[in-house]
N, C-alpha and C positions, 0 to 999 in steps of 0.2 A: 380787821378791815382788809379787804383784798385789793390787789393791784388793779388799777383802772386801765382801760384801753382808750387811747386817744385816736381821733379820726381827723383826716384832712378837713379843715374848716372850723375845728374847735377854736374858740377865741376867748381870751381873758384880757380885760382892761383894768389896770391898777392905777390908783393914786399913790404917789410916793412923796416922801420928804427925806432929805438928807441934810442935816445941819439947817441952814437957813434957806436951802433950795427946796423947790417942790415942782411937781409936774405929773404927767400921766405916762404910762407905757402900755402899749397895745401889742400883745402876743398872740400869734395865730399859728396853728399847725399848718404848714404850707405843703409838706410832703412827707412820705415815708420812703426812705431810701436804704438799699442794701449796699454796704461798703465793706469789702473784704470779708463777706460772709456774716456781717453783723448788721442787724436792722436798726435803723435810727429814725426817730421822729425829728423833723427839722422844723423848729419854731422860728418864725420871722419876727424880728423886733427892729423896726426901721430898716436900715440897710444891712443888718447883721443877722446871720442865721445861727441859731443855737442848736446843737446836736445833743439829743437825749437818747439813751438806750431805751429798749422796750420796758425796762424796769424803772425808767424815769431817773437814771443816773446821768448827770450832766457830764458831757464829754468835751465839748469844744464850742468856740465862737469863731465864725468864719465871716469875713467881709470881702466882697468882690473876689471870691474864689481863693482867698488867702487866710490861713489859720492865724487868728489874732491871739488866741489863748486856748489852752487845752489842759485837761487834767488826766494824768496817766497813773493808774487806771481811772476810769470815770468816777466822779464824785457821787456817793450814794446818799442823796438827800433822804431817801426812804428805803426801807427794807420790808418786803411784804411777807406775810401779812402784818399790818400795823397792830400790834398787841400791847396794851399798857404794860410797862415794865421791861419791854424789849430794849436791848442795847447792842450797838455794834461800833466797830472802829474802822478807820480808813487811813491807810498810809499811801501817800501819792505825791506826785510832782506836778506842780502848777507851772506851766511853761508859757511865757509870753515874750514878746519882742525884746523887752528890757531885762530879761533874766528868767531864772528858774528858782522856785522856792519849793521846799519839801514840807509836807504837812503830816501831822499826826492828829487826826480828828476823832472825836467821841460823839456819839449820837445816842439819844434815849427817847423812848416814847413815854411821855408823862401820863397821858390818859385823855378821856373825853372832856370837852369843854365847849359849851354853847357860846357863840360869839356873834356880835353885830358889827357889820362893815357897811359901807355905802350901798353894796349890792343886796343887802338884806341880812337876815338872821340865819345862821347855819349851825348845825351840829358838827363839831369838828373833833379831831384828835390832835392834841398838842405834842410837838416834838421839840427837843432841845439839841443844839449842836454847839460843841466847844472845840476850840483849836489849841494846839500847844503854844500859840502865840498870844493867847489871852482874848482872842476875838470870839464872838459868839452869835448865835442865831436862835430865834424861836419861830417855829412854823405852826400854823394852824391849818391842817389838811382837812378839806371837806369833800366827802365822796359825792356830794350832789354836783360839784363842779369839776371833779376829777383832778384837782390840784389844790394849792394853798389859797386861802382867802385872806390870810394876813401873814406877813413876814416882818419880824422886827430883828434888827441886827446891829452889830458894833464891829467896826474895823478901826483899830487903834483908838483915836479920840473922837471918831465920827460915828454918830448913831443915825440909823435910817429905819424907815418903815414903809411897807407897801400894804395897801388895803384894797381888796377887790371892789371895783366899781360896777363891773358888768361881766357877765359870762353868757356866751352864746355857744351852745353845743351844736355840733354838726348833726343833721338828721341821722338817726340810728334805726336799724331794722328791728322790728318788734319780735 
């Protein structure tokens, strides 16, 4: 599975649960910006902008022009092409206002898995992410929406899940 291209206007709406809380989140590609020679997709989530590299590695969260959190180097949710059995690691620093944490993460592509979410049924490829702290994630990436349709994770004792409710892709040239 090859790397997707996002465009300004691509939009994903997710239903989420975390413990006893629930809600929705609306992500939209707001712009593509070059910063110090690196091209970033900027996704808007409420008042926060999330910066992703062209390879969809998460780099930072910015609110009102101030960096709230960042991962150095950017966090590689995906390594392209996504091939069953592929594995990679990531060593990085997660920096936020209340401190810095180092991470040693492991990722693996499990393989194809059809899945049903509120937005419909999708052919996906499942990935697993584990940290040296015992946290973990499962992602179901769907090429039809250029992103994940389901994300299930655990941070310490808290479990959460996001499921795609709606996807609207920006018009693309044929």
